[in-house]
C-alpha positions in Angstrom: 57.1 -36.0 -10.7 53.8 -37.6 -9.9 53.5 -41.4 -9.8 51.4 -43.7 -12.0 51.2 -47.3 -10.9 50.4 -49.8 -13.7 48.4 -52.8 -12.5 48.5 -55.7 -15.1 49.0 -59.4 -15.3 52.7 -59.9 -15.5 53.3 -63.6 -15.9 56.7 -65.4 -16.2 59.6 -63.9 -18.1 59.1 -64.7 -21.8 55.5 -65.6 -21.5 52.8 -64.2 -23.8 51.3 -62.3 -20.8 54.6 -60.7 -19.9 55.4 -59.7 -23.5 51.9 -58.2 -23.8 52.3 -56.2 -20.6 55.8 -55.1 -21.6 54.5 -53.8 -24.9 51.6 -51.9 -23.3 54.0 -50.3 -20.7 56.7 -49.5 -23.2 54.7 -48.3 -26.2 51.5 -46.9 -24.7 51.8 -45.9 -21.1 55.4 -44.8 -20.7 55.4 -42.1 -23.5 52.1 -40.7 -22.3 53.0 -40.7 -18.6 56.3 -38.9 -19.2 54.6 -36.4 -21.5 52.1 -35.6 -18.6 54.7 -35.6 -15.9 54.0 -39.0 -14.4 56.6 -41.6 -13.6 55.2 -45.0 -14.7 55.8 -47.8 -12.2 55.1 -51.6 -12.6 55.8 -53.7 -9.5 58.3 -56.0 -11.2 60.4 -53.0 -12.3 61.0 -51.9 -8.7 64.7 -52.4 -7.9 64.7 -53.1 -4.2 64.5 -56.0 -1.8 61.2 -55.8 -0.2 57.9 -57.7 0.1 56.2 -57.6 -3.3 52.7 -57.4 -1.9 53.7 -54.6 0.4 55.0 -52.7 -2.6 51.8 -53.3 -4.5 49.5 -52.1 -1.8 51.7 -49.1 -0.9 51.7 -48.0 -4.6 47.9 -48.6 -4.8 47.4 -46.5 -1.6 49.9 -43.7 -2.3 50.4 -43.1 -6.0 48.7 -40.2 -7.8 47.1 -42.4 -10.5 46.6 -46.2 -11.1 46.1 -47.6 -14.5 44.6 -51.1 -14.4 44.7 -53.5 -17.4 41.9 -56.1 -16.9 42.8 -58.0 -20.1 42.6 -61.7 -19.3 40.5 -61.1 -16.1 43.4 -61.9 -13.8 42.1 -62.3 -10.2 45.0 -60.4 -8.7 44.4 -57.5 -11.0 40.7 -57.3 -9.9 41.8 -57.5 -6.2 44.1 -54.5 -6.7 41.5 -52.6 -8.7 39.0 -53.2 -5.9 41.4 -51.9 -3.3 42.1 -48.8 -5.3 38.4 -48.2 -5.9 37.8 -48.6 -2.2 40.3 -45.8 -1.4 38.4 -43.4 -3.7 41.6 -42.4 -5.5 41.9 -41.8 -9.3 42.2 -44.9 -11.5 41.7 -45.7 -15.2 40.7 -49.2 -16.4 42.0 -50.4 -19.8 41.6 -53.6 -21.8 42.9 -55.0 -25.1 40.0 -54.6 -27.5 40.7 -58.0 -28.9 40.0 -59.7 -25.6 36.3 -60.5 -25.6 34.9 -61.1 -22.1 31.9 -60.0 -20.0 32.8 -57.5 -17.4 32.1 -58.4 -13.8 28.9 -56.7 -12.5 30.7 -54.4 -10.1 32.6 -52.7 -12.9 30.1 -53.1 -15.8 28.9 -49.5 -15.5 32.4 -47.9 -15.4 34.2 -46.6 -18.5 36.8 -49.1 -19.7 39.2 -47.8 -22.3 40.1 -50.1 -25.1 43.5 -50.4 -26.8 44.8 -52.6 -29.6 47.8 -54.9 -29.3 47.9 -55.0 -33.1 48.2 -51.2 -33.0 51.3 -51.5 -31.0 52.8 -53.9 -33.6 51.7 -51.7 -36.5 53.0 -48.4 -35.1 56.3 -50.0 -34.2 56.7 -51.3 -37.7 55.8 -47.9 -39.2 58.2 -46.0 -36.9 61.0 -48.5 -37.8 60.4 -48.0 -41.5 60.7 -44.2 -41.0 64.1 -44.4 -39.5 67.1 -43.6 -41.7 
């Protein structure tokens, strides 16, 4: 199975940032990745004792695809995006459409795909209602 590394602000457990990232991973990326034969990976989900930054840069360097969520303009996310861009390897940039911000000049001409956090809540509610 190919690997898809998800770069996103993670935040502390229980924080709004973590909840948002968990929802995007669980409800958007994971189903699509598995359907297309990719294993979705987020650094905090790696179950091993190692240096976190080594894991991040190894995945950025080695994984088949990197999806980068720039929602919130987290500096670490932009560092990791820049590293992946410099490698010339495939990446996709996404952002919550409710987050209004100017893009940095260096990525202002690159396609950024939008998603809706509200869509995640709405689809979950609809699916829950359809269950017996």
